[in-house]
N, C-alpha and C positions, 0 to 999 in steps of 0.2 A: 504494500499500500503506500502511496506517495506520503512524504512528511507534510506536516502542516495541518491547519484546522480541517476537520471533517465536515461535509456538508451536513446541514441540519435536515430535519424532517420536511417533507413538502408542505404540510399543512402550516408549520411554523414559519417557514419561509415565504409562504403565500400572505400570512398575517403581517409579515414585516415589509412585504413588498420586494423581496429580493428573489423571488422564484423566477428563474430564467430557463425555459424549455430548450434554449439553444445550448446550454451547458450540460445536458444531461440528467436534469433534475427529474425528468418525467419518468426515468427508468427506475427510481426507488418506490418500493411497495411499503405502504404503511398501513398497518391493521389498526382499526379505530374501534372500540368498543362503544356501544350505545351506553348512555348514562341511565342504567336499569337498576334501581334499588329494589330490594326484596318487597314484596307486597306482604302485609301481615295476615297470616293465615287465620281461618276462623276456628282452628282447634286449640288456640293458645288458651291456657288457664288464665284466670284473673291476675295471679301472680306473675305468670309468663308475659302479659300484656304490660305489666308495670315495667318488668326488665326490659322489654323490647323498646318503649317509650324511652326510658333511660340511655339505652345502649345504641339505638340506631343512629344517633348523631355522631357518636364516636366512629362508628364503623363507616359512615358515610364520608367523613372528613378525609379517611386515608383510602376510601374507594377498595375497601379489602372484602366487601360483600357484594354480591351482584344478586340478580334474579334467581340464578342456577343454585345459590346457596340458601335458598329461603327455608328449605326444610331443616337443614343442620343448624342455621341460626335460630329458627324457632324451638329446635330441641334445646339448644343451649339456654334459651330465655326460659323455657318451662323448667329445666333442671336447676338454674340459678333461682328461679322464683320458688321452686320447692325447698331449696336450702335456706332462702331467707325466711319461709314460713316455718320452718323447723327452728331457726335461732329465735324467732319472734315468740314461739311457744315455749321456749327454754329448754328445747331438745337440741342434741348435737346431731347434725346430718351424717349419713354414712360416709366414711372416709373416701370410698370410691366415687361418690358423688361429687365430693370437693374436689378431688384429683382431676375428674373428668372435666368440671367446670373450669379449672385453672388451665387446663390443656386447650379447651375450646376458646378460652378467652385470649390465650396467647396466639391460637391460630387466626383469630379475628383481629389481632392487633389491639385489643382492649387492655390487656396486660402484657407489658413489654418484657420480652425475655432480655433485652438488652441491660437491663438493670442488674442481672445476675452474671454478666459476662465479666471474667477476670481480666484486669489489664496486665499486659505482658511488662516485664521489666525491660527498659530500653537499653541496659548495659553500659551504663555510664555516661559521662557528660557530653560524648559525641553523638549519642543517639543510636550507635551501631549496636544491634543486639549481640554481635559475635565479638565485640571489643574486648570482654573479659577473658577470652580464649586466646589471646595474642600472646606471643612469646617475645 
């Protein structure tokens, strides 16, 4: 590939007004997904609807849930709603349910896995991770 700046997507270049068909910009293929947020299904429980209303804004901001994910996102909402109802009743929800809700929340980008990533030691003042192995 040639050095230098890479051409942008055709839609972005068209918005900027820099799209030039004579430079081969029309040979790029761009897949654009429609803005399709999931529709709330009718089988959600009352607690699940409460969780849906709280979390749909979080997942729509990152565009991590689409219409294809409606069933699994609704399952997450019902499961999280059941966990919340158990806590409100003074009971402890099953550990498997808590673990599954955590896993699904990470899948949807609600609970960030980045907060648990360990930062690597850069190996000294130079920032070279292999500098401590020099002789």
